[in-house]
C-alpha positions in Angstrom: 0.0 0.0 0.0 1.1 3.5 -0.7 0.0 6.4 1.5 -0.7 9.7 -0.3 0.4 12.9 1.4 -2.0 14.3 4.0 -3.8 17.5 2.9 -4.7 19.6 5.9 -7.5 22.2 5.6 -7.7 24.9 8.3 -11.2 26.4 8.7 -11.1 29.8 10.3 -14.3 30.9 12.1 -14.7 34.7 12.1 -14.6 36.6 15.4 -13.0 35.2 18.5 -14.1 31.6 17.9 -11.4 29.0 17.9 -9.7 27.6 14.8 -10.6 24.0 14.0 -8.5 21.8 11.8 -9.4 18.7 9.7 -7.0 16.5 7.8 -7.7 13.9 5.1 -5.4 10.9 4.6 -5.9 8.9 1.4 -4.6 5.3 1.6 -4.1 3.8 -1.9 -4.6 0.1 -2.0 -3.6 -2.5 -4.6 -5.5 -2.4 -7.9 -5.4 -6.2 -8.3 -6.7 -8.4 -5.6 -7.0 -12.1 -6.5 -9.3 -12.2 -9.6 -10.7 -8.7 -8.9 -9.4 -5.7 -11.0 -9.9 -2.3 -9.4 -10.0 1.0 -11.2 -10.0 2.9 -7.9 -9.2 1.2 -4.5 -8.6 3.5 -1.6 -9.6 4.4 2.0 -10.1 8.0 3.1 -9.5 8.8 6.7 -10.8 12.1 8.1 -9.3 13.3 11.4 -10.9 16.1 13.3 -11.4 17.5 16.8 -14.9 17.1 18.3 -16.1 20.6 19.2 -18.1 19.3 22.1 -15.7 17.0 23.8 -12.4 18.3 22.6 -11.4 14.8 21.7 -9.7 13.8 18.4 -11.9 11.7 16.2 -11.2 9.6 13.1 -13.7 8.6 10.4 -12.9 6.1 7.6 -14.6 5.8 4.2 -14.1 3.1 1.6 -14.1 4.1 -2.1 -13.6 1.4 -4.8 -14.4 1.0 -8.4 -13.9 -2.5 -9.7 -14.8 -4.9 -12.6 -17.4 -7.5 -11.7 -17.2 -10.3 -14.4 -19.5 -12.7 -12.5 -22.4 -13.5 -14.8 -24.5 -14.3 -11.8 -23.7 -11.0 -10.1 -26.5 -9.5 -8.0 -26.0 -6.2 -9.7 -27.6 -7.4 -13.0 -31.1 -7.7 -11.4 -30.7 -4.2 -9.9 -29.6 -2.7 -13.2 -32.3 -4.5 -15.1 -35.1 -3.3 -12.8 -37.8 -1.7 -14.9 -40.6 -1.8 -12.3 -42.9 1.1 -12.3 -43.0 3.0 -9.0 -44.9 5.9 -7.6 -42.8 8.4 -9.5 -44.2 7.3 -12.8 -46.5 9.8 -14.4 -49.1 7.8 -16.3 -50.9 9.6 -19.2 -54.1 7.6 -19.4 -55.5 9.8 -22.2 -52.5 9.1 -24.5 -53.4 7.5 -27.8 -51.6 4.2 -28.4 -48.9 4.3 -31.1 -47.6 1.6 -33.5 -44.1 0.4 -32.4 -41.6 -1.0 -34.9 -41.2 -4.7 -34.3 -37.4 -4.6 -34.8 -36.9 -1.8 -32.3 -35.9 -3.0 -28.8 -38.0 -1.3 -26.1 -35.9 -1.4 -23.0 -32.5 0.3 -23.0 -29.7 0.5 -20.4 -26.6 2.8 -20.4 -23.4 1.3 -21.7 -19.9 2.6 -21.2 -16.4 2.1 -22.6 -13.3 1.4 -20.6 -10.0 0.4 -22.3 -12.0 0.0 -25.6 -14.3 -2.6 -24.0 -18.0 -2.2 -23.2 -19.4 -2.4 -19.6 -22.5 -1.9 -17.7 -22.2 0.4 -14.7 -23.5 0.0 -11.1 -23.2 3.6 -9.8 -22.5 5.0 -6.4 -25.7 7.0 -6.3 -27.8 4.3 -8.0 -29.5 6.6 -10.5 -29.5 4.9 -13.9 -30.8 6.7 -17.0 -32.8 3.8 -18.4 -35.5 4.1 -21.1 -38.6 1.9 -21.7 -40.4 2.8 -24.9 -44.1 1.9 -24.6 -46.9 2.4 -27.0 -48.1 5.4 -25.0 -45.1 7.1 -23.4 -41.3 6.8 -22.9 -40.6 5.8 -19.4 -37.4 7.5 -18.2 -35.7 6.2 -15.0 -33.0 8.8 -14.5 -34.6 11.1 -11.9 -34.0 10.8 -8.2 -37.8 11.4 -7.6 -38.6 8.3 -9.7 -39.8 7.4 -13.1 -41.0 10.1 -15.5 -43.3 9.5 -18.5 -42.2 11.5 -21.7 -45.0 11.8 -24.2 -44.3 11.5 -27.9 -46.1 11.7 -31.2 -44.8 8.8 -33.3 -41.8 6.6 -34.2 -40.5 6.8 -37.7 -38.3 4.0 -39.0 -35.8 5.5 -41.4 -33.8 2.3 -42.1 -33.4 -1.1 -40.6 -31.3 0.3 -37.7 -32.3 4.0 -37.6 -35.4 5.2 -35.7 -36.6 8.7 -34.8 -39.0 9.3 -32.0 -40.8 12.5 -33.0 -42.3 15.3 -30.9 -40.9 14.1 -27.5 -42.4 16.4 -24.8 -39.7 17.6 -22.4 -41.3 20.0 -20.0 -41.7 23.3 -22.0 -40.4 22.2 -25.4 -40.5 19.3 -27.9 -37.6 17.4 -29.3 -36.7 14.3 -31.2 -34.6 11.3 -30.2 -32.6 9.5 -32.9 -31.8 5.8 -32.1 -28.9 4.5 -34.2 -28.4 0.7 -33.7 -24.7 0.4 -34.3 -24.4 -3.4 -33.5 -27.6 -5.3 -34.0 -26.2 -8.6 -32.7 -25.0 -7.2 -29.4 -28.0 -4.7 -29.2 -25.8 -1.6 -28.9 -27.2 1.8 -30.0 -26.5 5.5 -29.8 -29.3 7.8 -28.5 -29.1 11.3 -29.8 -31.4 14.2 -28.9 -31.7 16.7 -31.8 -31.9 19.8 -29.5 -28.2 19.4 -28.6 -28.9 20.1 -24.9 -27.8 16.5 -24.2 -24.7 14.8 -25.6 -25.2 11.5 -27.4 -24.8 8.4 -25.2 -24.4 4.7 -25.6 -27.1 2.2 -24.6 -27.7 -1.5 -24.9 -30.9 -3.5 -25.2 -31.9 -5.1 -21.9 -32.4 -8.3 -23.9 -28.7 -8.6 -24.7 -27.1 -6.6 -21.9 -26.1 -9.5 -19.7 -23.3 -10.4 -22.0 -21.3 -7.4 -20.7 -19.4 -7.3 -17.4 -20.2 -4.6 -14.8 -18.1 -1.8 -13.4 -19.2 -1.3 -9.8 -18.7 1.9 -7.8 -18.7 0.9 -4.1 -18.9 4.0 -1.8 -19.7 4.7 1.8 -21.1 8.2 1.0 -22.5 9.8 -2.1 -19.6 10.7 -4.4 -19.4 12.1 -8.0 -19.7 9.2 -10.4 -16.8 7.5 -12.1 -16.0 9.4 -15.4 -15.7 7.2 -18.4 -14.0 8.1 -21.6 -16.4 9.2 -24.4 -16.5 7.4 -27.7 -16.3 9.2 -31.0 -20.1 9.5 -31.7 -19.6 11.1 -35.0 -17.7 8.0 -36.2 -20.2 5.7 -34.7 -23.2 7.4 -36.4 -21.5 8.5 -39.7 -23.1 5.8 -41.8 -26.6 6.9 -40.9 -25.9 10.6 -41.8 -24.5 10.2 -45.3 
């Protein structure tokens, strides 16, 4: 193990109040343990003085990001959970639409690491999943729960290119282009035409279990692990000629 330098932060309270100090010690652990490969593996120790008792205290947090290649991993069921909860806004008056038979309906985020594809089990457990139904698009990426996005129709432009038209996002409408870049593996690119959201990779829930999972294990809410972004222009170029 290697111990990183201690960063000490002194907090000055204005007036005649005392000065309290806190220090963080980051202990870097091995990135390979048995069959487990870690992307991040560390413990963070916070040392501080209790303002009430005057005693020195220590608090330890674990932060680890690792590859889970177990095909029976418990995380698959959690990632694939498309149950509808109380956050779902159901539009009972929506007219049913015709859905293309060769368009997968349930989509899960997909990520690249070292040029390989992975699912992701996040620290905060908010996963931007999509379920395209014949009335609304169920979006699972809100902390408050599921949200129903109304839309007008789905146009099939080619065997692997679909456009969801007139998607209602709060105070404006947009379109979602779905480019299936690998039909066998079920991999696609979702692209909003309003440019407020960057394109992102997804995989059909029907084929997603073939991919291993990168798991972020954390003791408190942390910013999520940042993956490298693929070249979406190259991935979708054949659809835009």
